[in-house]
N, C-alpha and C positions, 0 to 999 in steps of 0.2 A: 372581457371590463366594459361598459357603455359609454359606447361615443358621443361624446357633450353634442346637442343641438346645436348648431352655428345661431347666431341673433339674424333675426328676418326682417331686413330693412327695407322702406318703401320709398319714392322719394316724389314728395308733391310739387313740383315746378321743374322741368326739366330744362332750365340756362342757362347762364354762364357759370355758376353756383353745381347746380345740380350734376351737369354734365362733366364737370372737373371732379365731381366726387367718383363717379362711375370709373375716367379714366387714371384714378388715381390710384384705386384701388385694384384693376388691372394692371397697373404701372407697378404695386406693390406685389406682384404675384396671385391676386384672388385670394387674401387670406382668407381660411377656414373658416374664421370665427363668425364672420360676417358673410348674408347671402340675399345678393338685392332680387328681391321678388316681385315688385312692380312700380311704374312711374306713370306717372297721372301728370298729365300736362294738355292743354288744350292746342296747340299744336300739331299739324297732319303728323300722323307718322313715319312716311317716308322720309319727310325732311327733319325729322327728329334723328334717323336711323345715320341719315345723309351728316348731320351735324357731329353726331358722334365719332363719325372716319373721319371728318377735316374741319381743324379750326384754327383760324388765321393768326390765333397767339399762342396758340400753343403747339401748330404743324399736324401732320396724318396719327392716328390713332397708332400704336404699337399691336395692334392686333386686327381684328375684323370686327366690324358690327353690320350688321342684316337685319332686314326684317321680314318675319315667318307668320303670318297672318299678324295675328293681333301681339306677337313675341318681337322685344329686340332680344338677337342671339348673338351673345358676344364669346371669342377668342382670342386669346394671348398665349404669348411666350409664356410658362411656368405656371403654366395656371390648368387646371385640370376643367378642360373645356367639352363643350360649348356652356353658356351659362342662358338661360332663356330668365328673360324679364318682362312679364304680363303688361300693357300699356293701356291705359286708359285714358277717355278723355272727359272730363269729369268736374265741372263747375263747382260741382258743393261740396265740400268734404265726408260730409253724412253720405253722402250716395257712395260712398269708394267702399269696395267690397273688403275692410280692414280683417273682420270677425273670420270669414270665410277663407282670405289667405293667413290665416294666422298670423299677422303682421306684429313684431316685439317695438319696432322705432320708425317713427314717417321721420323722414328730414321734411319739416315746412320750408322750402326755398323759393317758394313763389315772394314774398316781399309783401303778400297783402293779408296774412294771417299773424299777425306780428303780436296783437291782445292775447291774452292768456286766454279770455273765453272763446275767442275766433281759433288759436291753436289745438284749443280741447274739443272741436269738432269732430277731430282725426280720433280722439278717443272714443268719441260717442256712436263712432262708426266701427270701431271693436279695437283700433289699434290699442299695445300698452301703453306706449308712451312717444311724444312729439318730442323733436327739436328744433327750438327757432332758427335759424337759420340767420339770424339777424337780431340787432338791442331791440328787446319784446317792450310792448309801448306801459306796461304796467308790470305789476309781480309775479311772478312763476317761481316755481318748486326749487331753480339752481340757476345761476347766472355761473356760466363757466367758462374760465381761459383755461385752457389744456398745458399743464406747465408750470400752472401756478397755484389753481384751486384744486385741481379736476379730484383732487383726491377727500374731497367734501361732496363729491355726490353721492347720494343714498339710494339704496335702491326702490325707495316708497314714490322717489320723486317722479313722479309723470308729466309735468309741463317744463324743459327745459332749453337755456337757450343761450348758443355759440355766441353770441355777442355775433361782433363783427372785424375785420381783416383789419382793421386799425386798433380796433380795444385791444387784440391781441399781441400784435406790435406796443402798442404805449404802453399796457398794463407791468409786463418785464419792466421794462426800459425805465417807467418810475418805479416799481418797488425797488428793482435795485440800486437804485442812485439812493432812494431813500434811505433803505438799512442800511447802506454802507455811508451818506453823509449826511440824512434829515435835510429832507426838503422843506422851506417853508415856501415856495412858491413854485408852479412851473406853466408854463406858456406853448402852445401845442400848435404850429402851422403843420397841418396833414396835405400833400402835395400828391393829388393821386388822379390817378389814369380816369378816364373817362368812362361812365357806365350807362348800361341800358336806360338808365331813368332820366338821361340828357336827350336833347332832341339835337339832329340834325342841321334841321335849317329852324331859324326864328317861331316861335309858336305859342300858346298859352300855356301856363304850367303854375302851376301852387306856389313854386318857388321862381319869383321872374327870372332871379342870373340862371336860373339849370333851364328856363325856357329858352335862351339864345343858342344859338349855334355852335354846338361842343367843338368841332373840328377849327371855331376861325376867333376863338375867347380862351384866356384863362379868366376861369370863375370861381368868386367866391361862393361858399355858401357852407352850411352847419355840419358837424360832425356830431355824429350818435356815439361817439365813442367818449366821450368826455359825460353823458348820462352815465352809459354802460363803465365805464371806471369807478364810479360811486359806490356801482353793487356790486364790485370785486375788491374795492380796496375802500370801504366805506370813512378809516380816517381821512384820505387825500380829500374831502370832499370842502370843497370852498377854498383849494390851496392850485387846484388844476381845472385851468380854461383853454382852450383854443379855438379854433376855426379850420374850416377846409378849402383848399383853391383847390380847381378842377383844371387839369391842363390836358392841351389834343395830346395826347399819346396811349395805345391800347391795353398797354397794364404794364403795372411796374407802381407803387407810392413809396411815400419817403417821409418820413414822420424830424422836420426840425424841433427841436425841444431848450425852450431857453429855460431855464431853473435857476433859483437861490438858493446858495445851502448852508446851513448853522455856522460852519466854519473853512475859513479858505483851501480851495481845491488846486490842484495842480494837472494840465494837460498827459500826463504820465501815470497821475492816480488814476483817475477817470478811464483811461486808456486799456493800465494792465487790470482793473478789477472788469472791466466786461473782456478780454481776453482770458480772463482765470474762467470765471462764470459759464465762458461760450467751453471750456475746455473740459468743464463740471458739470454742476448739477444741471445747470440748464441748456447743455449742449442740444437736449432735443429741437428746441423750439430758439435756441441763438446761435447763429453763427457771428462772423468775427472778421471783418478785413481791415486790411492797410494798403490797400494796394488804389490804384486812382482809378477806380470805375463809375461807369455811367446806369440809367437804369436799366436800358435791356442786358445787363453781364449779368442781373437778378429775375428773369425772366424762367420759371418752369422752378424755381429753387423751394422747397419746400416747409424751410423752415418759418415760424411765426416773422422774423427781423434778422435782420445784418446787421451788428454794427459796423459803424467806417470811419475809424480810427483816424482817417485823413483832415476830418471837417473838426474835432473837436477844440474848443475854442474857450479862453479861462479869462474871467478880468477882475479878481480878489475872490468874492462870493456868487459874483455870475460867471456862470458855462453854460455852451451850449455846444451841444451835441446833435448826430444825424447816426437816424438809422431808415434802411431800405430793408424791401416786404412785396414779395409779391402778390397783392391783393385777391389774386383768385385759386395760384394753385395752392399755395399756405394755408390757406382758408380751406378751403377742400381738404386738408390733409387734418386738421385739425377735426374738421367733423368727422372724419374717418377714425380718428385719434378717442375723441369724445362716445363714437357708436364702441371702441372696445374697451373703454372703462367699463358702460351698459353690458358688452357681452361678460366680463369679469364677475361686475355684480352679479346676474342672471345666476354664470356657475354654481358662486357662491352663496 
């Protein structure tokens, strides 16, 4: 029987998400359906290897990462090792050797190429597909929230978006509530850890608030998840809005969702709904907790969201729920899951 070739994956942008994707792949035991063949980043190669080994948020790598010439060599328990990944430092995607390396999918994790035509520069370099690791600026072939609509991805889709970490938490939350109770309207407050887009000290930024010192302020800003939700759940357009509050923590975010239902609900009705979904068809992406936990308790957990049953509140048809999510690790795992979907499509 002929062996099935693994999906050949390249990463453009080896920052917070790019590195966590590789770490998550190693912690999953290096599934042989995926093979990482290249990383492109403008940073120094030795620094990239060091940052793969050591991480202030997720700790030391459960394995080894060494630099050997122009390759990052990875080894981990449970993996057929070593894995050798070519390193490149090229600013222009068209100049990358994706055709030569027979790259099937590029994970676009720089945050710089979010428009369709910009992301498609990887296709012009010879890649088969590109996944934008952020909410897209315009129309793409597929906007995917794994666990909700990943079954709609087609083999012919070439430019895809895995939207954002918050979208992966918000969409299941809204979908489950709307299907059960009917949502007339909802307002979201995203309480989010700092990101690399923010500043250590005050400086100029296109968003004046994000330009203020991240470690010293609670910072209101916009959330791309609202626009992305409309792409995945178009029937909710005009019924959901919200914004983000950036807080001075390293990782883990929360969604505070206030909503109005068509009929009166109770705390128990809502909590039982999410408990049952977490134990059922949403179990891969949805967790459920009824303990008195704080944000750090959800660090390095792979689910898209954890419903917190201790914070559900109801007044008539108005209710309020809280969901936690690891904005780095959960999202990195969803990118791996989407690559798995594409690997299965390639086989079939």
